[in-house]
C-alpha positions in Angstrom: 97.4 101.3 141.8 96.6 98.9 144.6 100.3 98.6 145.5 100.6 102.4 145.6 97.6 102.8 147.9 98.9 100.0 150.1 102.2 101.8 150.4 100.4 104.9 151.4 98.5 103.1 154.2 101.6 101.5 155.6 103.6 103.9 157.8 106.5 105.1 155.8 109.9 105.4 157.4 110.8 109.1 157.9 114.3 110.3 157.0 117.0 108.9 159.1 118.2 112.3 160.6 114.8 113.4 161.7 114.0 109.9 163.2 117.1 109.6 165.3 117.2 113.3 166.3 119.9 115.8 166.9 121.5 113.7 169.7 122.2 110.9 167.3 123.8 113.4 164.8 126.1 114.8 167.6 127.1 111.4 168.8 128.2 110.3 165.3 130.0 113.6 164.9 131.9 113.0 168.1 133.2 109.6 166.8 135.5 111.4 164.4 138.2 113.5 166.1 138.9 115.4 162.8 135.2 116.3 162.7 135.5 117.8 166.2 138.6 119.7 165.1 136.7 121.1 162.2 133.8 122.1 164.4 136.2 123.7 166.9 137.9 125.8 164.2 134.6 127.0 162.8 133.3 127.8 166.3 136.4 129.8 166.9 135.8 131.9 163.8 132.2 132.3 164.7 133.2 133.7 168.1 135.7 136.0 166.5 133.0 137.3 164.1 130.5 137.8 166.9 132.9 139.6 169.3 134.8 141.6 166.6 133.8 145.0 168.1 135.4 143.9 171.4 138.5 142.1 170.0 139.3 144.9 167.6 137.5 148.1 168.6 136.7 150.4 165.7 138.0 154.0 166.0 135.5 156.4 167.6 135.1 158.5 164.4 134.8 155.4 162.1 131.8 155.7 159.7 132.1 152.1 158.7 133.9 149.6 161.0 134.7 147.3 158.1 137.3 149.8 156.8 140.7 149.1 158.4 142.2 152.0 160.3 145.6 153.1 159.1 148.3 155.6 160.2 149.9 157.4 157.3 150.6 156.2 153.8 154.1 154.8 154.0 154.7 152.1 151.4 156.8 150.0 153.8 155.0 147.6 156.1 155.7 147.8 159.8 156.6 144.7 161.9 154.4 143.5 164.8 154.4 145.8 167.8 152.3 146.5 170.9 150.2 148.9 168.8 149.9 146.6 165.9 149.9 143.0 167.1 150.3 141.5 163.6 152.1 144.4 162.0 150.8 146.5 159.1 150.6 146.3 155.3 151.7 149.0 152.9 149.8 152.3 153.6 149.9 151.2 157.2 146.7 149.2 157.4 146.5 147.2 160.6 146.6 143.4 159.8 145.1 142.3 163.1 142.1 144.6 162.7 141.7 143.4 159.1 141.8 139.7 160.1 139.2 140.1 162.9 136.7 142.1 160.9 137.6 140.1 157.8 136.1 137.1 159.6 132.7 138.7 159.4 133.3 139.4 155.7 134.1 135.8 155.1 130.9 134.6 156.8 128.8 137.2 155.0 130.1 136.2 151.6 130.0 132.5 152.3 126.5 132.4 153.8 125.0 134.8 151.2 126.4 133.0 148.2 125.8 129.4 149.5 122.3 130.1 150.7 121.4 131.8 147.4 122.9 129.1 145.2 121.3 126.3 147.2 117.9 128.0 147.0 118.2 128.4 143.2 119.4 124.9 142.8 116.6 123.5 144.9 113.9 125.3 142.9 115.3 124.6 139.4 116.7 121.2 140.2 113.5 120.1 141.9 111.3 121.3 139.0 113.6 119.8 136.4 114.0 116.4 138.0 110.3 116.0 139.1 108.6 117.0 135.8 111.2 115.9 133.3 110.4 116.2 129.6 110.7 119.5 127.9 111.1 121.4 131.2 114.0 119.2 132.2 115.6 119.5 128.7 115.4 123.3 128.6 116.7 123.9 132.2 119.6 121.4 131.7 120.7 123.0 128.5 121.0 126.4 130.3 123.0 124.6 133.0 125.3 123.1 130.4 126.0 126.6 129.0 127.1 127.9 132.4 129.1 124.8 133.2 131.0 125.1 129.9 133.0 128.1 131.2 135.7 127.8 133.9 134.1 129.1 137.1 136.8 131.6 138.1 137.2 132.9 134.6 133.4 133.4 134.3 133.3 135.1 137.7 136.1 137.5 136.6 134.2 138.4 133.5 131.0 139.0 135.4 132.7 141.2 138.0 134.5 143.1 135.3 131.1 143.9 133.7 129.3 144.8 136.9 132.2 146.7 138.4 134.4 146.4 141.5 132.7 145.7 144.8 132.1 142.9 147.3 128.4 142.8 146.4 129.3 142.4 142.7 131.6 139.5 143.7 128.8 137.8 145.5 126.4 138.2 142.5 129.1 136.7 140.3 129.7 133.8 142.6 126.0 133.0 142.7 125.7 133.1 138.9 128.7 130.8 138.6 127.7 128.3 141.4 124.0 127.6 141.0 124.2 125.2 138.0 126.1 122.6 140.0 123.5 122.5 142.7 120.7 122.3 140.1 122.3 119.3 138.4 123.1 117.5 141.7 119.6 117.9 143.1 118.0 116.9 139.7 119.8 113.6 139.8 118.6 112.9 143.3 115.0 113.9 142.5 115.0 111.6 139.4 115.6 108.7 141.7 113.3 109.7 144.5 110.3 110.5 142.3 110.0 106.8 141.3 109.7 105.5 144.8 106.5 104.0 146.1 105.6 106.7 148.6 105.7 109.3 145.9 103.5 107.2 143.6 101.1 106.7 146.6 100.9 110.4 147.1 100.1 110.9 143.4 97.4 108.2 143.5 95.7 110.0 146.4 95.6 113.2 144.4 98.2 115.2 146.4 99.3 118.3 144.7 102.7 118.3 143.0 104.0 121.2 145.1 103.1 119.4 148.3 104.7 116.2 147.1 107.9 118.0 146.2 108.1 119.9 149.4 107.1 117.1 151.8 108.3 113.9 150.2 110.8 114.5 147.4 113.1 117.3 148.7 113.5 115.9 152.3 114.8 112.7 150.7 117.0 114.4 148.1 118.6 117.3 150.0 121.4 115.6 151.9 124.0 115.6 149.1 123.3 119.3 148.5 124.0 120.0 152.2 127.3 118.2 152.0 128.4 120.1 148.9 127.2 123.4 150.5 129.5 122.8 153.5 132.5 122.4 151.2 131.4 125.4 149.2 131.5 127.6 152.3 135.2 127.3 152.1 135.5 127.4 148.3 133.5 130.6 148.0 135.7 132.4 150.4 138.8 131.3 148.5 137.3 132.5 145.2 136.3 135.8 146.8 139.8 136.3 148.2 141.3 135.6 144.8 139.0 138.2 143.2 140.0 140.7 145.9 143.7 139.9 145.3 143.2 140.6 141.6 141.7 144.0 142.4 138.1 143.1 141.5 136.7 142.5 145.0 136.5 144.7 148.1 137.8 148.3 147.9 141.2 149.2 149.2 141.3 149.2 153.0 138.2 147.0 153.4 138.4 144.2 156.0 138.8 141.3 153.7 141.4 138.5 153.8 142.1 138.6 150.1 142.4 142.4 150.3 145.1 142.1 153.0 147.2 139.8 150.8 146.6 142.1 147.9 148.0 145.0 149.9 151.1 142.9 150.6 151.8 141.7 147.1 154.8 144.0 146.6 156.5 142.5 149.6 155.9 138.8 149.1 159.6 138.2 148.3 160.8 140.8 150.8 163.8 142.9 149.9 167.3 142.2 148.5 169.2 140.2 151.0 166.2 139.9 153.3 163.6 137.7 151.6 161.6 137.1 154.8 161.7 140.6 156.2 157.9 141.2 155.7 156.8 137.6 156.3 154.0 138.8 158.6 152.1 140.5 155.7 151.5 137.1 154.1 151.6 134.6 156.9 148.8 135.9 159.0 146.2 136.5 156.3 147.1 133.2 154.6 146.9 131.3 158.0 143.4 132.7 158.5 142.2 131.5 155.1 143.9 128.2 155.6 142.3 127.5 158.9 138.8 128.7 157.8 139.0 126.4 154.7 140.3 123.5 156.7 137.5 123.8 159.3 134.8 123.7 156.6 136.5 120.8 154.7 136.7 118.7 157.9 133.0 119.5 158.7 132.1 118.6 155.1 133.7 115.2 155.4 131.9 114.6 158.6 128.5 115.6 157.1 129.2 113.3 154.1 130.0 110.3 156.4 126.9 110.9 158.5 124.3 111.7 155.9 125.4 109.4 153.1 123.8 106.0 153.8 126.5 104.2 151.9 129.1 105.5 154.4 127.2 105.4 157.7 128.6 102.0 158.6 132.1 103.5 158.5 131.4 106.3 161.0 
């Protein structure tokens, strides 16, 4: 007890990031050229999403700007032209318009799913790791049940039950993703709750909720943030896969996976011209590739900066 009270009286060292400030974080980020490349790619997509109404102006009579304008219902894609910079898919959906507004869809899906799963993981993982015992056992058995199923297969089953739609896809991805965050945070909380500053707070009669919010979570959250940055890319890939399978966004909705789905009949071109419709696949695939690459590079940078075991290497 005396050691705990003494630890409380001694000024505890605050978390590294808050102590050194944002300037320190930016300086360490700038030391890695690949990190800057990742940040540049993501900033480019952010700019495209913000200025989408200017870059690809919706038709005047459009009720929903997220639905791609199309001219006719011809099954043959049209090559790039002044009127369609990246060409069209079958049914004449404009690829350029779909890519620009699909950027907003990607951020909407990624931010919604990741924010929801992180929040669920923080609440359940924090409670499970801090209290332990029967609470921990019950919550972790539920986590084990979810983790026993392959993520994509479980997401397909959930969407099939709920019905087609982008909102249904996001619900399915949240239900599939939260167990990983809960288990990750639980492991960190199990370690932090045994440290002296937590024992000192208990000895002084601080409420559990305040201890978790002010002492445990700030010292446990960094691995979760790193995983979340990687998941911003993984979620978009999974959502695109579900759209490609016909379970995601409706036909004509500005979604990168939907664009590839509209081009599935032309992936191998035609007899004697296997690359005739290359633009229907290359442009949507390039957008997904660059978006995923940007978040993966940023995720590596966050890991190197926030992980104390790797800080000396940055």
